[in-house]
C-alpha positions in Angstrom: 80.3 22.7 72.3 83.2 24.6 72.1 81.6 27.1 70.2 79.1 27.9 73.0 81.6 27.9 75.4 83.5 30.9 73.3 79.6 32.5 73.3 79.4 32.8 76.7 82.7 32.8 77.6 82.9 36.3 75.2 79.5 37.2 76.7 79.7 36.7 80.8 83.6 37.2 81.2 82.6 41.1 81.2 80.6 41.1 84.3 83.5 39.9 85.8 86.1 42.0 83.8 83.8 45.6 84.4 84.4 45.4 88.1 88.4 45.1 87.8 88.2 47.7 85.2 85.7 50.4 87.7 87.1 49.1 91.3 89.5 51.9 93.1 92.9 51.2 93.9 95.5 52.3 96.1 98.3 54.4 94.9 101.5 55.7 95.9 103.1 58.8 95.0 106.8 59.6 95.0 105.8 61.8 98.3 105.0 58.2 99.9 101.2 59.9 99.6 98.5 56.8 99.3 95.6 57.9 97.0 92.4 55.8 95.2 92.6 55.7 91.4 89.9 54.1 89.6 90.5 53.5 85.9 87.2 53.8 84.3 84.2 55.7 87.1 81.3 54.6 85.7 78.5 54.7 88.1 75.2 52.0 88.0 73.4 53.3 85.6 76.2 53.7 83.1 77.9 49.5 83.6 73.8 48.8 83.5 74.5 50.1 79.6 77.5 48.5 79.6 76.6 45.1 80.4 73.5 45.5 78.7 74.6 46.9 75.3 75.6 43.2 73.8 72.1 42.4 74.2 70.9 45.2 72.2 72.7 43.8 68.9 72.1 40.3 70.1 68.2 40.9 70.1 68.3 42.1 66.6 69.9 39.3 64.4 67.5 36.5 66.4 65.3 35.7 63.1 68.3 36.7 60.3 70.0 34.1 62.0 66.9 31.5 61.6 66.6 32.7 57.9 69.8 32.9 56.9 70.7 29.3 58.5 67.7 28.3 57.1 68.7 29.7 53.4 73.2 28.8 53.5 73.4 26.4 56.1 73.7 26.0 60.1 77.3 25.9 60.4 78.4 28.7 58.3 76.5 31.4 59.8 77.5 29.7 63.7 80.8 29.7 62.3 81.2 33.0 61.2 79.0 34.3 64.4 81.5 33.2 66.6 84.3 34.1 64.7 83.2 37.6 63.5 82.6 38.7 67.4 85.7 37.2 68.8 88.0 39.4 66.8 85.9 42.3 68.1 86.5 40.9 72.0 90.0 41.8 71.2 89.1 45.3 70.4 87.3 45.9 73.3 90.2 47.3 75.6 91.1 50.2 72.9 87.4 50.6 72.4 87.0 51.1 76.1 89.7 53.5 76.7 88.4 55.9 73.9 85.3 56.1 76.0 82.2 54.3 77.0 80.3 54.4 73.7 82.9 53.2 72.5 82.8 49.8 74.3 78.9 49.9 74.4 79.4 50.4 70.3 81.7 46.8 70.3 79.4 45.3 72.6 76.5 46.4 70.3 78.5 44.0 67.7 79.4 41.2 69.2 75.8 40.8 70.4 74.6 41.1 66.5 77.0 38.2 65.4 76.3 36.2 68.6 72.7 36.6 68.1 73.0 34.3 64.8 74.4 31.4 66.6 71.3 29.7 68.9 69.2 29.9 65.4 71.7 28.6 63.2 72.9 25.6 65.6 69.0 24.5 65.4 69.8 23.9 61.3 72.4 22.1 62.0 70.8 20.2 65.1 67.9 19.5 62.0 70.3 17.6 60.0 72.2 15.9 62.0 70.6 14.7 65.3 68.2 11.2 64.9 64.7 11.7 66.2 65.4 10.3 69.7 69.0 11.5 70.2 68.3 14.6 69.5 67.7 16.2 73.5 71.3 14.1 74.9 72.8 16.1 71.3 71.4 19.4 71.9 72.0 19.2 76.1 75.5 18.2 75.6 76.1 20.9 73.1 74.6 23.4 74.7 76.4 22.6 78.0 79.0 24.3 76.6 76.9 27.8 77.1 77.5 26.9 81.0 81.0 25.2 81.0 81.9 29.1 78.7 80.6 30.8 81.9 82.2 28.8 84.2 85.3 29.2 82.6 85.2 32.3 82.3 84.2 33.4 86.1 86.5 31.1 87.3 90.1 32.7 85.0 88.5 36.4 84.3 89.6 37.6 88.0 93.0 35.5 88.1 93.6 37.3 84.8 92.5 40.5 85.9 94.2 40.3 89.4 97.6 38.7 87.4 98.1 40.4 84.4 95.3 42.7 83.7 92.0 43.2 83.3 92.9 43.4 79.0 94.2 40.1 79.1 90.4 38.7 79.7 89.4 40.1 76.6 92.6 39.5 74.6 92.6 35.7 75.3 89.2 35.0 75.2 89.1 36.2 71.8 91.9 34.5 70.9 90.2 31.3 71.7 87.4 32.1 70.0 89.3 32.4 66.5 91.1 29.4 67.1 87.6 27.6 67.6 86.4 29.2 64.0 89.1 27.9 61.8 88.9 24.4 63.2 85.0 24.6 63.0 85.1 25.8 59.5 87.5 22.8 57.9 85.2 20.0 60.2 82.0 20.5 60.2 79.7 20.0 57.3 76.0 21.5 56.3 74.4 17.8 56.9 75.7 14.2 56.2 76.2 14.1 52.4 77.8 16.5 52.3 80.9 15.6 54.9 84.0 13.9 53.3 84.8 11.9 56.6 81.0 9.9 57.5 81.1 6.1 57.0 78.5 5.4 54.9 76.7 3.3 57.9 76.4 6.3 60.0 75.1 8.6 57.3 72.1 6.2 56.4 71.4 6.2 59.6 71.2 9.3 60.3 69.4 10.3 56.7 66.6 7.8 58.4 66.0 9.0 61.2 65.6 12.5 60.7 61.8 15.2 61.0 62.8 17.3 58.6 61.8 16.9 54.4 63.4 20.1 53.0 60.5 22.1 52.8 61.5 25.9 53.9 58.6 28.3 53.1 58.7 29.8 56.2 54.2 30.1 57.6 55.0 33.1 59.4 51.5 33.6 60.2 50.6 30.3 61.6 54.4 30.1 63.2 53.6 33.5 65.7 49.9 32.7 66.8 50.2 29.3 67.6 49.9 28.1 71.2 53.1 26.2 70.8 55.2 29.5 69.7 53.5 31.7 72.1 54.0 29.1 75.0 57.8 28.3 73.8 58.2 32.6 73.5 56.9 33.5 77.0 59.5 30.4 78.7 62.6 31.9 76.8 61.5 35.4 78.0 61.5 34.3 82.0 64.1 32.3 81.8 66.8 34.4 80.2 65.3 37.3 82.8 66.3 35.2 85.7 69.4 33.8 84.0 70.9 36.9 82.9 69.9 38.4 86.1 72.3 36.0 87.5 75.3 35.9 84.8 75.9 39.7 84.2 75.3 40.1 88.4 76.5 37.4 90.4 80.3 39.2 90.7 78.3 42.6 91.6 76.1 40.6 94.3 78.3 39.6 96.2 80.8 42.2 96.3 77.9 44.7 97.6 76.4 41.9 99.9 79.4 39.3 100.4 82.0 41.1 100.5 84.1 38.9 98.6 87.6 39.6 96.6 87.7 39.5 92.9 89.4 36.4 93.0 86.9 34.6 95.3 84.0 36.5 93.1 85.3 34.3 90.4 85.5 31.0 91.8 82.0 31.4 93.4 80.2 32.9 90.6 81.7 30.1 87.9 80.5 26.9 89.9 77.5 27.1 89.7 77.8 26.6 85.7 80.4 23.8 86.3 77.6 21.6 88.4 75.1 23.1 85.6 77.1 20.8 83.2 76.1 17.6 84.9 72.1 18.8 85.6 72.2 19.5 81.3 73.7 16.4 80.5 71.2 14.2 82.8 68.4 16.0 81.2 69.5 15.2 77.7 69.8 11.5 78.6 66.6 11.3 80.9 64.9 12.8 78.4 65.3 10.8 75.7 65.2 8.1 77.3 61.7 8.7 78.2 60.4 9.3 75.0 62.2 6.2 73.5 60.4 3.8 75.8 57.3 5.6 75.7 57.2 6.0 79.6 56.2 9.4 78.5 55.4 11.4 75.6 57.5 14.5 74.0 55.2 16.7 75.4 55.2 15.2 78.7 58.5 15.4 79.6 59.0 18.9 78.1 56.1 20.3 80.7 57.7 18.2 83.4 61.4 19.3 83.3 60.5 23.5 82.0 57.9 22.9 84.7 59.8 21.4 87.6 62.8 23.6 86.7 61.1 26.7 86.7 59.7 25.9 90.9 62.6 25.0 92.0 64.3 28.3 90.7 61.7 30.6 91.6 61.6 28.5 95.5 65.6 28.8 95.9 65.5 32.5 94.4 63.6 33.4 97.1 65.0 31.4 99.8 68.5 33.2 98.6 67.2 36.7 98.8 66.6 36.0 102.7 69.4 34.4 104.0 72.7 36.0 105.3 74.9 33.5 106.2 77.4 32.9 103.2 76.9 29.1 103.0 73.3 29.4 102.2 73.3 32.2 100.1 76.0 30.3 98.0 74.5 27.1 98.0 71.6 28.6 97.0 72.8 30.3 94.1 74.3 27.0 92.8 71.4 25.2 93.4 69.6 28.3 91.4 71.6 28.5 88.4 72.1 24.2 88.6 68.0 23.2 88.3 68.0 26.6 85.0 69.2 23.4 83.4 66.0 21.8 83.1 64.3 25.1 81.8 66.7 25.7 79.2 68.1 22.3 77.5 63.8 21.3 77.0 63.1 24.8 75.8 66.2 24.7 73.4 64.9 21.5 72.0 61.4 22.2 71.7 61.3 24.1 68.6 62.7 20.3 67.3 59.4 19.1 68.7 57.1 21.0 67.4 58.3 22.5 63.7 61.8 20.8 62.7 61.8 22.0 59.1 61.8 25.4 60.5 63.6 25.2 64.2 66.2 27.9 63.2 63.4 30.0 63.0 61.4 29.1 65.9 64.5 29.5 67.7 65.5 32.9 67.0 61.8 34.3 67.6 62.2 33.1 70.6 65.7 33.6 71.2 64.5 37.2 70.2 62.0 38.2 73.5 65.1 36.5 76.0 67.6 38.8 74.6 64.9 41.7 75.3 65.3 40.0 79.0 69.3 40.4 78.4 68.9 44.0 78.1 66.3 43.9 80.7 67.9 42.4 83.6 71.1 45.3 83.9 69.7 47.9 83.6 67.0 47.2 85.9 69.3 46.0 88.2 71.2 49.3 87.9 68.1 51.0 88.1 67.5 49.1 91.7 70.4 48.5 93.3 72.1 52.1 93.8 73.6 51.3 97.2 74.4 47.2 96.9 72.0 47.1 100.3 70.4 43.6 100.8 66.9 45.2 100.3 68.1 46.8 97.0 69.1 42.9 96.1 66.4 41.3 97.6 63.7 43.3 95.2 65.9 42.1 92.2 65.9 38.6 93.1 62.1 38.5 93.8 61.6 39.8 90.4 63.8 36.9 89.1 61.4 34.5 91.0 58.2 36.2 90.4 59.7 35.5 86.3 59.9 31.7 86.9 56.2 31.4 88.0 54.7 32.8 85.2 56.7 31.0 83.3 56.2 27.3 84.9 52.3 28.6 84.5 52.7 29.7 80.8 54.2 26.7 79.5 52.3 23.8 81.5 49.2 25.1 80.4 49.6 25.7 76.3 53.6 24.0 75.6 53.3 21.3 72.9 55.5 18.7 72.0 54.2 17.1 68.5 54.8 18.9 65.2 51.7 21.4 64.7 49.7 21.1 61.9 51.2 24.7 60.0 55.0 22.9 60.2 53.8 19.4 59.0 54.3 18.1 55.1 53.1 14.6 53.7 56.4 13.1 54.2 57.3 14.6 57.7 53.4 13.2 59.0 54.3 9.8 57.2 57.6 9.9 59.4 55.6 11.1 63.4 53.3 8.3 62.9 56.0 5.9 62.9 57.2 7.6 65.6 54.9 9.0 68.1 51.2 9.7 67.6 50.4 12.8 68.2 47.1 12.2 69.1 48.7 10.7 72.5 50.5 13.9 73.7 48.7 15.3 76.8 
């Protein structure tokens, strides 16, 4: 969880930092004349390039991260991804002062290393998460990403106002390096390789896993299956709307509500704290419904993802048409909070239909999610030229349409049982003892 807190602190803090970096500040000359100075004179298009450049690298290593995790162990790949990107984060102020494209290059490299994190953690789940605890475990871990957004939005504005925008990069990067040292020492590939685990826990975990250790990846069957296609579209739609909020919310609040940087940081951080409670609830309730046979895994995933998308679309349209400060902030909080239903469920879905290949399946899905991360800030930069309410309304309508598309596709085609191409004889036997795929609807 703290690893993902670092992942998103490194990613989201730039959204606040760039507001401070490009702000016009009053400066009094020796003769008493007041002038406005701007350290970085980047226009909206250039800011869009900076904000999206992370995802150029991020999109390139999703599948690679899944393959590497399958071969060498998710714990190693996950740790290196965050450790290296944290070091690069601390180089960002130097790069920005050398020029726009130096910073773009650093952000691409950070994206390359962070791109392996989501696929590789799936291998950790596959080796550590018991069958009817995996949603709760996955959700708890993944909530770190939104805690990271909460912390970075909350503190970045304070750091920028009181210490300087450079401190944002030094502090969050330094924390990531400390985390890396602890992770490498504490976290092992699987229960059998952990010297600190008890025999009772080791036996319990190993007897409640769906993995078989078979890793000859069925590429064609995987990428053409309806389970994979439904997940890819859900990821892309969730990411497009989600990244609009993560990367553009500070600018939106500054443009439309005219809030100062400190206030903006607080307002944009609150939704991600509320999100944490939603996400934990999704994990616990999903596993309760599955383990008690109240709903099948597939029914749980479709219910959570469908309702999350529907709520997101409704609230986004409402927010786009409100004018008062309280109403807009309330919608922002609820929209991001309800997205937990989509994100947590879709992140766990590869463990449902392809436990042996979940790292690769997540890598494929997140590649398309990363493309949305590239599109979101560049599209916003293209549409929002003057910062008017109507320009931002267009952006939010696009986000709402994305939610509706994701809802329709996943509720129609999403899957919750191990697919035929992902089965070996041992997984078939284990699956039949826990949940009959024939009952999935």
